[in-house]
Backbone as JSON Lines, residues from 0, in Angstrom:
{"i":0,"aa":"M","n":[37.93,59.3,0.32],"ca":[37.83,59.95,-1.14],"c":[37.81,58.56,-2.02]}
{"i":1,"aa":"N","n":[36.5,58.18,-2.5],"ca":[36.21,57.63,-3.83],"c":[36.43,57.93,-4.85]}
{"i":2,"aa":"T","n":[37.18,57.7,-5.66],"ca":[37.04,58.07,-7.29],"c":[36.49,56.65,-7.91]}
{"i":3,"aa":"F","n":[36.01,57.36,-9.09],"ca":[35.44,56.17,-10.0],"c":[36.93,56.3,-11.36]}
{"i":4,"aa":"N","n":[37.44,55.15,-11.66],"ca":[38.16,55.08,-12.28],"c":[38.32,54.3,-13.56]}
{"i":5,"aa":"F","n":[38.95,54.01,-14.28],"ca":[38.6,53.59,-15.88],"c":[37.87,51.83,-15.4]}
{"i":6,"aa":"Y","n":[38.99,51.47,-14.75],"ca":[38.77,49.9,-13.91],"c":[37.36,49.37,-13.78]}
{"i":7,"aa":"D","n":[36.73,50.28,-12.72],"ca":[35.57,50.19,-12.28],"c":[34.51,50.57,-13.34]}
{"i":8,"aa":"V","n":[34.49,51.33,-14.28],"ca":[33.82,51.56,-15.41],"c":[33.84,50.06,-16.39]}
{"i":9,"aa":"I","n":[35.33,49.69,-16.36],"ca":[35.27,48.2,-17.46],"c":[34.35,47.16,-16.44]}
{"i":10,"aa":"A","n":[34.62,47.38,-15.19],"ca":[34.17,45.98,-14.29],"c":[32.38,46.18,-14.24]}
{"i":11,"aa":"I","n":[31.91,47.46,-14.31],"ca":[30.52,47.69,-14.69],"c":[29.9,46.98,-15.9]}
{"i":12,"aa":"I","n":[30.89,47.2,-16.8],"ca":[30.4,46.96,-18.7],"c":[30.57,45.72,-18.58]}
{"i":13,"aa":"G","n":[31.3,44.96,-18.1],"ca":[31.69,43.55,-17.75],"c":[30.67,42.37,-16.97]}
{"i":14,"aa":"V","n":[30.24,43.27,-15.88],"ca":[28.75,42.85,-15.74],"c":[27.58,42.94,-16.1]}
{"i":15,"aa":"F","n":[27.38,44.48,-16.76],"ca":[26.21,44.14,-17.76],"c":[26.76,43.05,-19.11]}
{"i":16,"aa":"V","n":[27.57,43.1,-19.66],"ca":[28.03,42.16,-21.24],"c":[27.9,40.29,-20.1]}
{"i":17,"aa":"Q","n":[28.27,40.4,-19.33],"ca":[27.88,38.86,-18.74],"c":[26.26,38.9,-18.48]}
{"i":18,"aa":"I","n":[25.78,39.68,-17.63],"ca":[24.29,39.47,-17.24],"c":[23.44,39.06,-18.88]}
{"i":19,"aa":"F","n":[23.65,39.96,-19.54],"ca":[23.3,39.75,-21.55],"c":[23.43,38.47,-21.85]}
{"i":20,"aa":"G","n":[24.65,38.18,-21.78],"ca":[25.21,37.06,-22.38],"c":[24.41,35.86,-21.56]}
{"i":21,"aa":"L","n":[24.22,35.88,-20.29],"ca":[23.71,34.64,-19.75],"c":[22.16,34.59,-20.14]}
{"i":22,"aa":"I","n":[21.55,35.27,-20.33],"ca":[20.35,35.68,-20.86],"c":[19.9,35.07,-22.03]}
{"i":23,"aa":"L","n":[20.94,35.26,-23.19],"ca":[20.75,35.12,-24.41],"c":[21.34,33.34,-24.32]}
{"i":24,"aa":"F","n":[22.35,32.85,-23.55],"ca":[22.85,31.67,-23.4],"c":[21.43,30.7,-22.98]}
{"i":25,"aa":"G","n":[20.98,31.48,-21.98],"ca":[19.89,30.5,-21.54],"c":[18.76,30.79,-22.7]}
{"i":26,"aa":"V","n":[18.57,31.42,-23.35],"ca":[17.21,31.45,-24.24],"c":[17.58,30.33,-24.98]}
{"i":27,"aa":"T","n":[18.93,30.04,-25.71],"ca":[19.59,29.38,-26.82],"c":[19.45,27.86,-26.19]}
{"i":28,"aa":"S","n":[19.59,27.43,-24.85],"ca":[19.77,26.3,-24.19],"c":[18.45,25.97,-23.89]}
{"i":29,"aa":"G","n":[17.15,26.95,-23.98],"ca":[16.12,26.16,-23.84],"c":[15.34,26.29,-25.11]}
{"i":30,"aa":"W","n":[15.83,27.23,-25.99],"ca":[15.21,26.5,-27.2],"c":[15.54,25.17,-27.58]}
{"i":31,"aa":"F","n":[16.67,24.75,-27.55],"ca":[17.57,24.0,-27.86],"c":[16.85,22.56,-27.19]}
{"i":32,"aa":"T","n":[16.87,22.54,-26.22],"ca":[16.14,21.76,-25.29],"c":[14.7,20.93,-25.85]}
{"i":33,"aa":"L","n":[13.66,22.33,-25.92],"ca":[12.59,22.38,-26.63],"c":[12.54,22.03,-28.19]}
{"i":34,"aa":"Y","n":[13.32,21.73,-28.75],"ca":[13.8,21.67,-30.42],"c":[14.07,19.88,-30.24]}
{"i":35,"aa":"V","n":[14.5,19.33,-29.64],"ca":[15.38,18.28,-28.92],"c":[13.96,17.14,-28.75]}
{"i":36,"aa":"I","n":[13.44,17.89,-27.94],"ca":[12.29,17.16,-27.41],"c":[11.31,16.9,-28.22]}
{"i":37,"aa":"N","n":[10.96,18.29,-29.16],"ca":[9.69,18.13,-29.99],"c":[10.01,17.59,-31.11]}
{"i":38,"aa":"Q","n":[11.0,17.23,-31.6],"ca":[11.21,16.47,-32.66],"c":[10.23,15.24,-33.12]}
{"i":39,"aa":"P","n":[9.78,15.14,-34.49],"ca":[8.8,14.12,-34.51],"c":[9.27,12.44,-34.59]}
{"i":40,"aa":"E","n":[10.8,12.33,-34.61],"ca":[10.98,10.85,-34.38],"c":[11.93,11.55,-33.08]}
{"i":41,"aa":"K","n":[11.45,10.28,-31.95],"ca":[11.77,10.65,-30.64],"c":[13.05,9.83,-30.4]}
{"i":42,"aa":"N","n":[14.4,10.18,-30.31],"ca":[15.25,9.68,-29.85],"c":[15.8,10.03,-28.73]}
{"i":43,"aa":"W","n":[15.44,8.7,-27.79],"ca":[15.51,8.85,-26.54],"c":[17.09,9.07,-26.2]}
{"i":44,"aa":"Q","n":[18.16,8.62,-26.59],"ca":[19.34,8.98,-26.46],"c":[20.16,10.03,-26.55]}
{"i":45,"aa":"L","n":[19.49,11.09,-27.48],"ca":[19.44,12.43,-27.89],"c":[18.99,13.16,-27.02]}
{"i":46,"aa":"Q","n":[18.06,12.9,-26.7],"ca":[16.89,14.06,-25.29],"c":[17.98,13.52,-23.74]}
{"i":47,"aa":"G","n":[18.56,11.94,-23.89],"ca":[18.87,12.17,-22.62],"c":[20.46,12.62,-22.39]}
{"i":48,"aa":"I","n":[21.0,13.31,-23.47],"ca":[22.38,13.8,-23.78],"c":[21.56,15.14,-23.79]}
{"i":49,"aa":"V","n":[20.94,15.46,-23.93],"ca":[20.48,17.26,-23.66],"c":[20.32,17.53,-22.37]}
{"i":50,"aa":"Y","n":[19.44,16.04,-22.0],"ca":[18.98,16.63,-20.4],"c":[19.99,16.59,-19.47]}
{"i":51,"aa":"G","n":[21.12,15.52,-19.6],"ca":[22.63,15.93,-19.06],"c":[22.84,16.58,-19.03]}
{"i":52,"aa":"V","n":[23.51,17.1,-20.41],"ca":[24.34,18.25,-20.37],"c":[23.55,19.8,-19.98]}
{"i":53,"aa":"F","n":[22.21,19.88,-20.09],"ca":[21.29,20.67,-19.22],"c":[21.81,20.6,-17.79]}
{"i":54,"aa":"F","n":[21.73,19.88,-17.1],"ca":[21.82,19.94,-15.99],"c":[22.93,19.95,-15.46]}
{"i":55,"aa":"V","n":[24.26,19.24,-16.11],"ca":[25.34,20.02,-15.91],"c":[25.75,21.0,-15.96]}
{"i":56,"aa":"F","n":[25.28,22.25,-16.82],"ca":[25.24,23.16,-17.16],"c":[24.46,24.39,-15.62]}
{"i":57,"aa":"I","n":[23.67,23.72,-15.29],"ca":[22.96,24.21,-14.21],"c":[23.5,24.22,-13.06]}
{"i":58,"aa":"S","n":[24.36,23.03,-13.0],"ca":[25.01,22.77,-11.63],"c":[26.25,23.55,-11.69]}
{"i":59,"aa":"L","n":[27.2,23.44,-12.76],"ca":[28.08,24.34,-12.71],"c":[27.87,25.91,-12.63]}
{"i":60,"aa":"M","n":[26.62,26.29,-13.08],"ca":[26.51,27.55,-12.65],"c":[26.36,27.93,-11.53]}
{"i":61,"aa":"V","n":[25.62,26.96,-10.85],"ca":[25.59,27.3,-9.23],"c":[26.62,27.46,-8.6]}
{"i":62,"aa":"K","n":[27.61,26.65,-9.13],"ca":[28.6,26.74,-7.87],"c":[29.46,27.72,-8.66]}
{"i":63,"aa":"H","n":[29.87,28.13,-10.2],"ca":[30.49,29.33,-10.22],"c":[29.93,30.73,-10.61]}
{"i":64,"aa":"L","n":[28.89,31.06,-10.59],"ca":[28.06,32.11,-11.34],"c":[27.76,33.25,-9.45]}
{"i":65,"aa":"T","n":[28.0,34.13,-9.33],"ca":[26.97,34.97,-8.56],"c":[25.73,34.63,-8.94]}
{"i":66,"aa":"P","n":[24.81,35.05,-7.58],"ca":[23.17,34.64,-7.82],"c":[22.93,35.36,-9.19]}
{"i":67,"aa":"G","n":[23.01,37.07,-9.01],"ca":[22.71,37.77,-10.48],"c":[23.01,36.87,-11.81]}
{"i":68,"aa":"A","n":[23.71,36.42,-11.87],"ca":[24.46,36.42,-13.16],"c":[23.49,34.51,-13.47]}
{"i":69,"aa":"F","n":[23.44,33.79,-12.29],"ca":[22.62,32.53,-12.51],"c":[21.24,32.95,-12.99]}
{"i":70,"aa":"G","n":[20.67,33.98,-11.94],"ca":[19.17,34.26,-11.9],"c":[19.21,35.18,-13.6]}
{"i":71,"aa":"A","n":[19.86,35.6,-14.0],"ca":[20.04,35.85,-16.01],"c":[19.82,34.91,-16.8]}
{"i":72,"aa":"Y","n":[20.63,33.48,-16.11],"ca":[20.22,32.66,-17.02],"c":[19.04,31.42,-16.81]}
{"i":73,"aa":"L","n":[18.71,31.76,-15.57],"ca":[17.21,30.98,-15.31],"c":[15.94,31.64,-16.09]}
{"i":74,"aa":"T","n":[16.25,33.33,-16.09],"ca":[15.36,34.13,-16.79],"c":[15.02,33.67,-18.54]}
{"i":75,"aa":"G","n":[16.43,34.04,-19.02],"ca":[16.93,33.27,-20.26],"c":[15.85,32.41,-20.53]}
{"i":76,"aa":"T","n":[16.25,31.24,-19.63],"ca":[15.7,29.92,-19.84],"c":[14.45,29.51,-20.11]}
{"i":77,"aa":"A","n":[13.7,30.16,-18.57],"ca":[12.28,30.08,-18.44],"c":[11.52,31.12,-19.6]}
{"i":78,"aa":"G","n":[11.87,31.95,-19.88],"ca":[11.67,32.8,-21.05],"c":[11.41,31.81,-22.52]}
{"i":79,"aa":"A","n":[12.24,31.04,-22.47],"ca":[12.5,30.2,-24.02],"c":[11.43,29.25,-23.64]}
{"i":80,"aa":"L","n":[11.09,28.52,-22.52],"ca":[10.61,27.66,-22.25],"c":[9.01,27.57,-22.11]}
{"i":81,"aa":"I","n":[8.68,29.29,-21.8],"ca":[7.57,29.45,-21.69],"c":[7.12,29.95,-23.36]}
{"i":82,"aa":"Y","n":[7.61,30.33,-24.17],"ca":[7.16,31.5,-25.02],"c":[7.5,29.92,-26.41]}
{"i":83,"aa":"W","n":[8.58,29.33,-26.32],"ca":[8.63,27.99,-27.26],"c":[7.38,26.92,-26.86]}
{"i":84,"aa":"G","n":[7.8,26.72,-25.46],"ca":[6.82,25.51,-25.21],"c":[5.19,25.38,-24.88]}
{"i":85,"aa":"L","n":[4.87,26.63,-24.57],"ca":[3.35,27.05,-24.15],"c":[2.91,28.05,-25.26]}
{"i":86,"aa":"I","n":[3.72,29.18,-25.63],"ca":[2.86,30.22,-26.07],"c":[3.0,29.9,-27.72]}
{"i":87,"aa":"K","n":[3.77,29.47,-28.39],"ca":[3.96,29.73,-29.65],"c":[3.13,28.93,-30.41]}
{"i":88,"aa":"N","n":[3.54,27.14,-29.85],"ca":[2.85,25.97,-30.15],"c":[1.17,26.23,-29.77]}
{"i":89,"aa":"R","n":[0.83,27.01,-29.16],"ca":[-1.09,26.75,-28.75],"c":[-1.6,27.13,-30.38]}
{"i":90,"aa":"E","n":[-2.62,25.96,-30.33],"ca":[-3.57,26.27,-31.18],"c":[-4.33,27.26,-31.33]}
{"i":91,"aa":"K","n":[-4.72,28.08,-31.99],"ca":[-5.41,29.25,-31.95],"c":[-6.94,28.86,-31.95]}
{"i":92,"aa":"P","n":[-7.61,29.6,-31.23],"ca":[-9.17,29.14,-30.96],"c":[-10.0,29.18,-32.37]}
{"i":93,"aa":"V","n":[-10.87,28.7,-32.58],"ca":[-11.39,28.66,-33.88],"c":[-12.69,29.44,-33.4]}
{"i":94,"aa":"K","n":[-13.02,30.58,-34.66],"ca":[-14.46,31.32,-34.01],"c":[-15.61,30.67,-34.89]}
{"i":95,"aa":"K","n":[-16.69,30.73,-34.26],"ca":[-17.98,30.23,-34.48],"c":[-18.7,31.24,-35.27]}
{"i":96,"aa":"K","n":[-19.12,30.87,-36.05],"ca":[-20.16,31.87,-37.01],"c":[-21.66,32.07,-36.57]}
């Protein structure tokens, strides 16, 4: 007989909080990466550190997270890179009269 106890409910809530947190962390890390890259003065040392930390985060997450949680992080990061990297900075077409 399977019963649903308090610890099961807390575990399910914890999974949703983990996934939401990793989506949010992915969005912020993607935004910060684009922010550093798109600065007017190109500071290659800072860009190298940001790329290195970004790849260290990804490699640690591959090793220690579940596939669903890692997918949530990548979804957030991809969403940020697509939105702030491609869509938001796109020039609006000029209407011809």
